[in-house]
C-alpha positions in Angstrom: 79.2 116.6 131.3 77.4 115.2 128.3 76.2 117.7 125.7 74.4 115.2 123.5 71.0 116.4 124.8 71.6 120.1 123.8 70.5 121.1 120.3 73.2 122.6 118.1 73.5 126.4 118.1 72.9 127.9 114.7 74.1 131.3 113.7 71.3 133.9 113.7 70.2 135.1 110.3 67.9 138.1 109.6 64.4 137.4 108.5 64.2 137.2 104.7 61.8 140.2 104.5 64.1 142.4 106.7 67.2 141.6 104.6 65.3 142.4 101.4 64.2 145.7 102.9 67.7 146.6 103.9 68.9 146.0 100.3 66.4 148.7 99.1 67.2 151.4 101.6 66.1 154.1 99.2 62.5 153.0 99.5 62.7 153.2 103.3 64.4 156.6 103.2 61.7 158.0 100.9 58.9 156.4 102.9 60.0 157.2 106.4 61.8 160.4 105.6 58.6 162.3 105.0 56.4 161.3 108.0 52.7 161.5 107.5 52.9 161.7 103.7 50.9 159.2 101.7 52.4 157.7 98.6 51.1 155.7 95.7 53.4 152.8 94.8 54.2 154.6 91.6 55.2 157.8 93.4 57.3 155.9 95.9 59.0 154.0 93.1 59.8 157.1 91.2 61.1 159.0 94.2 63.3 156.1 95.4 64.5 155.1 91.9 63.5 151.5 92.5 61.4 149.5 90.0 57.6 149.5 90.5 57.3 145.7 91.1 60.1 145.8 93.7 58.5 148.7 95.5 55.2 147.0 95.5 56.7 143.8 97.1 58.5 145.9 99.7 55.4 147.8 100.7 53.5 144.5 101.0 56.3 143.1 103.3 56.2 146.3 105.4 52.4 146.1 105.7 52.7 142.4 106.7 55.1 143.5 109.5 52.7 146.3 110.6 55.2 149.0 109.7 52.9 150.8 107.2 49.3 151.0 106.5 48.1 150.2 103.0 45.0 151.9 101.6 43.5 150.7 98.4 42.0 153.4 96.2 
């Protein structure tokens, strides 16, 4: 049997956004540990002990995935 027509099988890697989210688990724990609560980026950053800019990027990634809703005030 000739396998020349089959494409090579590459190892699966997580999506870049998912792997970034998993590195900052404290943000996820703070966000999803209090269901129904609304946070500002600053509040979430302080509660999770993650820098503001990192928290902002993570929230943007979660919003792009549809995991959270972002409301601008």
